[in-house]
C-alpha positions in Angstrom: -7.7 32.6 -41.0 -5.9 33.1 -44.6 -2.7 31.3 -43.1 -4.7 28.4 -41.8 -6.8 28.1 -44.6 -3.5 27.8 -46.7 -2.6 25.2 -44.6 -5.6 23.0 -44.9 -5.3 23.5 -48.8 -1.6 22.7 -49.0 -2.3 19.6 -46.9 -5.4 18.7 -48.9 -3.4 19.0 -52.2 -0.5 16.8 -50.7 -3.2 13.9 -50.3 -4.9 14.1 -53.1 -2.0 14.6 -55.8 -2.1 11.9 -58.5 0.9 9.7 -59.1 3.2 10.2 -61.9 3.3 7.6 -64.8 6.7 6.3 -63.7 5.7 5.5 -60.2 2.7 3.5 -61.6 4.7 1.3 -64.2 7.1 0.7 -61.3 4.1 -0.5 -58.5 2.5 -2.6 -61.3 6.1 -4.5 -62.3 6.5 -5.1 -58.4 3.2 -6.3 -57.8 3.8 -8.9 -61.1 6.8 -9.6 -60.1 5.4 -10.6 -56.6 2.7 -12.5 -58.0 4.9 -14.5 -60.6 7.6 -15.1 -57.7 4.6 -16.9 -56.0 4.0 -19.2 -59.0 7.6 -19.8 -60.2 10.1 -19.1 -57.3 12.9 -19.9 -59.0 14.1 -17.6 -61.9 15.4 -19.5 -65.0 17.9 -18.0 -67.3 18.2 -18.8 -71.3 21.0 -21.1 -70.6 19.2 -23.0 -67.8 16.3 -23.4 -70.5 18.8 -25.0 -73.4 20.5 -27.5 -70.8 16.8 -28.7 -69.5 15.8 -29.1 -73.4 19.4 -31.0 -73.9 18.8 -33.1 -71.2 14.7 -34.0 -71.6 16.2 -34.8 -75.8 18.5 -37.2 -74.2 16.1 -39.2 -72.2 14.0 -39.1 -75.4 16.8 -40.9 -77.3 17.6 -43.3 -74.6 13.5 -44.2 -74.0 13.2 -45.2 -78.1 14.3 -49.0 -79.0 17.4 -49.6 -80.7 17.8 -49.1 -84.0 20.2 -52.2 -85.7 21.5 -51.3 -89.0 22.0 -54.7 -90.5 23.0 -55.6 -94.0 22.8 -58.4 -96.5 25.8 -59.9 -98.4 25.6 -62.5 -101.1 27.8 -65.1 -102.2 27.5 -66.2 -105.1 27.1 -62.5 -106.8 29.0 -59.9 -104.5 31.1 -62.3 -103.0 33.0 -65.4 -104.6 33.1 -67.2 -101.3 31.8 -67.4 -97.9 35.0 -66.6 -96.1 35.1 -63.2 -98.3 31.9 -62.1 -97.4 32.3 -63.1 -93.6 35.6 -60.7 -93.8 33.3 -57.9 -94.6 30.4 -59.0 -92.4 29.5 -57.4 -88.9 27.3 -58.8 -86.1 24.0 -59.1 -87.1 24.3 -59.2 -90.6 22.7 -61.9 -93.2 24.9 -63.9 -95.2 23.2 -65.5 -98.3 24.6 -68.1 -100.1 23.2 -68.7 -103.7 22.6 -72.2 -105.2 26.2 -73.2 -106.3 29.5 -75.2 -105.0 32.1 -73.6 -102.9 35.3 -75.5 -102.3 36.3 -73.9 -98.9 36.5 -74.2 -95.3 35.8 -71.2 -93.1 35.8 -70.0 -89.4 32.8 -67.6 -88.0 33.7 -65.0 -85.6 30.8 -62.8 -85.9 27.0 -63.0 -84.9 25.7 -63.6 -88.3 22.8 -65.6 -90.1 24.7 -67.4 -92.9 21.5 -68.6 -94.7 21.8 -71.1 -98.0 19.6 -70.3 -101.0 18.1 -73.1 -103.0 21.0 -75.7 -101.5 24.1 -74.5 -101.9 27.2 -77.4 -101.4 30.1 -76.3 -99.5 32.8 -78.9 -100.2 36.3 -79.2 -97.9 39.0 -81.7 -98.3 39.6 -81.8 -94.7 39.3 -80.3 -91.4 36.5 -78.8 -89.8 34.3 -77.4 -92.4 32.8 -74.7 -90.5 34.2 -73.4 -86.9 32.1 -71.2 -84.8 33.8 -69.1 -82.0 31.0 -66.6 -81.7 27.9 -66.5 -79.8 24.1 -65.8 -81.5 25.3 -67.6 -85.1 22.4 -69.1 -87.1 23.6 -71.8 -89.8 20.9 -72.9 -92.3 20.0 -74.4 -95.6 23.3 -75.6 -96.5 25.1 -78.8 -97.5 28.3 -79.6 -96.2 30.3 -82.6 -97.5 34.0 -83.9 -98.2 35.7 -84.6 -101.6 38.1 -86.9 -99.8 37.5 -90.6 -98.4 41.4 -90.4 -96.1 39.8 -88.0 -93.2 41.1 -87.4 -89.7 39.0 -89.1 -87.0 38.0 -86.0 -85.8 37.4 -84.0 -88.6 33.9 -82.3 -88.4 31.1 -80.5 -90.6 30.2 -77.9 -88.1 32.5 -77.4 -85.0 30.9 -75.2 -82.3 33.6 -73.9 -79.9 33.5 -73.2 -76.3 32.3 -69.7 -75.8 29.7 -69.5 -78.6 26.4 -70.0 -77.2 23.0 -69.7 -78.8 24.2 -71.3 -81.9 21.3 -72.5 -84.1 21.9 -75.1 -86.9 18.8 -76.3 -88.7 17.6 -77.7 -92.2 21.2 -78.4 -93.2 22.3 -81.5 -94.8 25.9 -83.0 -93.5 26.5 -86.0 -95.7 29.7 -88.0 -95.9 31.2 -87.1 -92.6 33.1 -88.1 -90.0 31.6 -85.8 -87.3 28.5 -84.0 -87.8 28.2 -81.2 -85.1 30.4 -81.5 -82.2 30.3 -78.8 -79.1 32.0 -78.3 -75.7 30.7 -76.4 -73.0 28.0 -74.6 -74.9 24.7 -73.0 -74.0 21.1 -72.9 -75.4 22.1 -74.8 -78.7 19.2 -75.2 -81.3 19.8 -78.7 -83.5 17.1 -79.0 -85.5 16.0 -80.6 -88.6 19.1 -81.4 -90.2 20.0 -84.8 -92.4 23.4 -86.2 -90.8 25.2 -89.2 -92.7 28.4 -90.3 -91.8 31.2 -93.0 -93.9 29.1 -95.9 -94.3 31.7 -97.7 -95.9 33.8 -97.8 -92.3 32.8 -99.8 -89.7 30.5 -98.5 -86.9 33.4 -97.9 -84.2 35.7 -96.3 -87.0 32.9 -93.8 -87.4 32.6 -90.4 -85.8 29.3 -89.8 -83.9 26.4 -87.3 -85.7 26.2 -85.3 -82.9 28.9 -85.4 -80.0 28.3 -82.5 -76.7 30.3 -82.5 -74.1 29.1 -80.1 -70.9 26.7 -78.7 -73.4 23.5 -77.3 -71.0 20.0 -77.1 -72.1 20.7 -78.2 -75.8 17.6 -78.7 -77.9 17.8 -81.5 -80.5 14.6 -81.5 -82.9 13.4 -83.7 -85.8 16.9 -84.7 -87.1 17.5 -87.6 -89.2 21.1 -89.5 -88.9 22.2 -92.7 -90.5 25.5 -94.5 -90.4 26.8 -92.8 -87.4 29.0 -94.6 -84.8 26.5 -92.8 -82.2 23.4 -91.0 -83.9 23.6 -88.6 -80.4 26.1 -88.8 -77.7 26.0 -86.7 -74.9 28.1 -86.5 -71.8 27.2 -84.0 -69.0 24.8 -82.5 -70.6 21.8 -81.7 -68.5 18.3 -80.2 -68.8 18.9 -81.4 -72.6 15.4 -82.0 -74.9 16.0 -84.5 -77.3 12.7 -85.0 -79.4 11.6 -86.4 -82.8 14.9 -87.7 -84.1 15.6 -90.7 -86.2 18.6 -92.7 -85.9 19.4 -96.0 -87.7 22.4 -97.9 -89.2 24.4 -96.8 -86.1 26.1 -98.0 -82.9 24.2 -96.7 -80.4 20.9 -94.1 -81.6 21.0 -92.2 -78.2 24.1 -92.6 -75.9 23.8 -90.4 -72.7 26.7 -90.5 -69.7 25.7 -88.2 -66.5 23.0 -86.1 -68.3 20.5 -85.5 -65.9 16.7 -83.8 -66.3 17.1 -84.8 -69.8 13.9 -85.3 -71.9 14.2 -88.1 -74.8 10.5 -88.4 -76.2 9.3 -89.4 -79.7 12.3 -90.5 -81.0 12.6 -93.6 -83.7 15.7 -96.0 -83.3 16.1 -98.8 -85.4 18.7 -101.5 -87.1 21.3 -100.5 -84.5 23.3 -102.1 -82.3 21.4 -100.3 -79.1 18.3 -98.0 -79.7 18.5 -95.7 -76.4 21.2 -96.1 -74.0 20.5 -93.5 -71.2 23.2 -94.2 -68.4 23.8 -92.6 -65.1 21.0 -90.2 -65.2 18.5 -88.7 -62.9 15.2 -87.5 -63.6 15.1 -88.5 -67.1 11.8 -88.5 -69.2 11.6 -91.5 -71.5 8.6 -91.4 -73.3 6.7 -92.5 -76.6 10.0 -93.7 -78.1 9.5 -96.4 -81.0 12.9 -99.0 -80.9 12.8 -102.1 -83.3 15.0 -104.1 -84.8 18.2 -103.1 -82.8 20.5 -106.0 -82.7 20.9 -106.1 -78.9 19.0 -103.7 -76.7 15.8 -101.8 -77.4 16.1 -99.2 -74.4 18.9 -99.9 -71.9 18.9 -98.0 -68.4 22.1 -98.1 -66.5 22.0 -96.5 -63.4 19.2 -94.5 -63.9 17.3 -93.1 -61.1 13.9 -91.7 -60.5 13.3 -91.7 -64.3 10.0 -91.8 -66.0 9.7 -94.4 -68.8 6.4 -94.1 -70.4 4.4 -95.0 -73.7 7.5 -96.7 -75.5 6.9 -99.3 -78.1 9.7 -101.7 -78.2 9.6 -104.6 -80.8 12.1 -107.1 -82.5 15.3 -106.6 -80.3 17.5 -109.3 -78.5 16.4 -107.6 -75.6 13.6 -105.4 -75.2 14.0 -103.2 -71.7 17.4 -103.6 -70.1 17.5 -102.3 -66.1 20.8 -102.3 -64.4 21.4 -100.9 -60.8 18.5 -98.4 -61.6 16.2 -97.6 -59.2 13.3 -95.4 -58.1 11.9 -95.7 -61.9 8.3 -95.6 -63.4 7.9 -98.3 -66.1 4.1 -97.2 -67.3 2.4 -98.4 -70.5 4.9 -99.7 -72.6 4.4 -102.2 -75.2 7.3 -104.7 -75.1 6.6 -107.4 -77.8 8.4 -109.9 -80.3 11.9 -109.7 -78.4 13.9 -112.2 -77.3 13.9 -111.2 -73.8 11.0 -109.0 -72.9 12.5 -106.8 -69.7 15.8 -107.9 -68.3 16.1 -106.7 -64.3 19.3 -106.9 -63.1 22.2 -105.4 -60.5 19.9 -104.4 -57.9 17.2 -102.9 -60.1 14.5 -102.7 -57.5 11.8 -100.3 -56.1 10.5 -99.7 -59.6 7.0 -99.0 -60.2 6.5 -101.1 -63.6 2.7 -101.0 -64.0 0.3 -101.0 -67.0 2.3 -102.7 -69.6 1.8 -105.2 -72.2 4.7 -108.0 -72.6 3.6 -109.7 -75.7 5.0 -112.8 -77.1 8.6 -112.4 -76.3 10.7 -115.7 -76.2 11.3 -115.3 -72.4 9.1 -112.2 -70.8 11.0 -111.5 -67.9 14.9 -112.1 -66.3 15.1 -111.3 -63.3 18.1 -111.7 -61.0 17.9 -110.4 -57.6 17.4 -111.5 -54.1 13.9 -110.7 -53.6 10.7 -110.9 -55.3 9.1 -107.8 -56.9 5.8 -106.8 -57.3 4.8 -105.7 -60.9 1.0 -105.3 -60.7 -1.1 -104.6 -63.3 0.6 -105.8 -66.5 -0.7 -107.8 -69.7 1.7 -110.9 -70.0 0.8 -112.9 -72.8 2.0 -116.4 -71.5 0.0 -116.0 -68.2 -2.2 -119.2 -67.9 -5.2 -118.2 -65.6 -8.8 -117.5 -65.4 -11.0 -114.5 -64.7 -14.3 -115.6 -63.0 -15.4 -112.6 -62.1 -15.1 -111.0 -65.5 -13.2 -107.9 -64.2 -10.6 -108.4 -66.9 -8.4 -109.3 -64.2 -6.7 -112.8 -63.5 -7.6 -114.6 -60.3 -4.5 -116.4 -60.0 -1.0 -114.5 -59.8 1.4 -114.2 -62.5 5.2 -115.3 -61.7 8.5 -115.2 -63.6 11.8 -117.4 -63.3 11.0 -120.8 -63.0 14.0 -123.3 -62.7 13.7 -123.9 -66.0 14.9 -120.4 -66.7 17.3 -120.4 -64.5 19.0 -123.2 -66.0 18.9 -121.9 -69.2 20.5 -118.1 -68.3 23.4 -120.1 -66.4 23.9 -122.9 -68.8 23.3 -121.2 -72.6 24.4 -124.3 -74.2 21.4 -126.0 -72.5 19.1 -124.4 -74.9 19.4 -127.5 -77.0 17.3 -129.0 -74.2 14.6 -126.6 -74.4 12.0 -128.7 -76.1 13.3 -131.9 -74.3 10.6 -134.1 -71.9 13.3 -133.6 -69.2 12.8 -129.8 -68.9 9.6 -130.2 -69.6 8.8 -132.3 -66.6 10.9 -130.2 -64.4 9.0 -127.2 -65.2 5.5 -129.0 -64.5 6.8 -130.2 -61.4 8.0 -126.9 -60.3 4.3 -125.4 -60.8 2.6 -128.0 -59.0 5.3 -128.9 -56.1 7.0 -125.3 -55.5 9.9 -127.1 -53.6 12.8 -125.0 -54.9 12.4 -121.0 -54.9 14.3 -118.4 -56.9 13.5 -115.0 -56.5 11.0 -113.7 -59.3 8.2 -110.7 -60.4 5.1 -111.5 -59.4 2.1 -109.7 -60.9 -1.1 -110.2 -58.5 -3.6 -108.3 -60.7 -2.7 -109.5 -64.2 -4.6 -107.8 -67.3 -6.5 -110.8 -69.1 -6.1 -108.6 -72.4 -3.4 -106.2 -73.9 -3.3 -103.1 -72.7 -2.2 -101.4 -76.3 -5.3 -101.3 -78.7 -3.0 -100.8 -81.6 -0.7 -104.4 -80.5 -2.2 -106.0 -83.4 -1.2 -103.7 -86.1 2.2 -103.1 -85.0 3.1 -106.9 -84.9 2.1 -107.1 -88.5 4.2 -103.8 -89.4 7.1 -105.1 -87.8 6.6 -108.8 -88.3 10.1 -108.6 -90.4 12.0 -107.9 -87.4 12.5 -111.2 -85.4 15.7 -111.5 -83.3 18.2 -114.0 -84.3 19.0 -115.5 -80.8 17.4 -117.0 -77.8 19.8 -117.4 -75.1 23.3 -117.2 -76.5 25.7 -114.3 -76.1 25.0 -111.3 -77.7 27.4 -108.7 -78.6 29.8 -106.9 -76.3 29.0 -103.1 -75.7 30.9 -100.5 -74.5 30.6 -98.9 -71.2 28.5 -102.0 -70.1 29.0 -103.7 -66.5 28.9 -107.4 -66.1 31.0 -108.5 -68.7 29.6 -105.6 -71.3 26.4 -107.8 -72.6 
């Protein structure tokens, strides 16, 4: 009994004996570790935490916008010349040129903003005054000129070299220069609100172009004023150009383009030049809302212009208003052609054009059309139309026809103009109208308007009444790049 009871007591004491403190702590930590491991299966050391913190800091720095540290260098106080400031400048810096005169030529090979304060004057004796070889340069607020009359034929106020893209030239005066701004193969140039005057004392063929561009793409030429240039704006192989709001006078060509596709030539003013706008060898040009008056030969000259839009132009007091040569699939709409010796000259296979909604008013000869077939130009106004409107719908009941036998004689034999008012020519003209035995290709408008289609025509005629062309059928000055003898 006693032994059995002892064994039972011993067994009971073994079961109920409490765990020691050390074992309790060990089990608690094990339980805690199991719980943490289920939430965080990977254990990180302090080194791992530091690496992750550094990595997140780098990501934060990369996410922040880049901070550029630019400085302003001042010519006239801190530096004696622009060239000296350029040596210390870095990309993105601003160089302010204070009022005064600076005699120097310099090259810009950094992307800087050159800014004139109160119109400083930079004077050179010869060569290029400013030469730019780096993109993203801005030049504004300067007057550039020469103090020497003996300039080389290629001396240029601002020469933008190949590779210098996105250059801006604005609010400058380039005076007494040969070439004003010259660029080769640039992209996205902005030439805005500059005044450019070439050498008045030289003949127009010996001057330089105020703006001369070759291979320049997507250039914008806006609101500039040009005077006494060879060509105000000359462009060759320059596609997608915007030429808007410029004023050009006393030059050979106001605007002269060769192989310039998809150009926008709008709201420009050209007067007292040899030619107003000359758009040659182009496709999909927009030639809209220009004013061309008092030019010695052509107001608007289109040679091999394809699929162009010529709309809303005012062409007054030129020898020839609009000239088309080998130009097809164009739309000539809503133009005012008035007081020119020859309103519109259509030649060299210029067919399949849409010519409608125009007003041809008081041109000595309204149309000179040379081709093999008649052309239909409906819904225009012709001031020499002799017809009536019995229905009162504003449209003439009889069609308008151009090109009489008399016109043909005068075009083929210019000296016959002395007989223009003679009874013989007048009798021939009347007989042709009554008995159309001889036919020549002509323009026919089957719906001629009875009243001008431009409400402002009277005011414009008075305003530009002093611009009266001198010759009617005689020769006019030969022009370069012109086919058929250059007239």
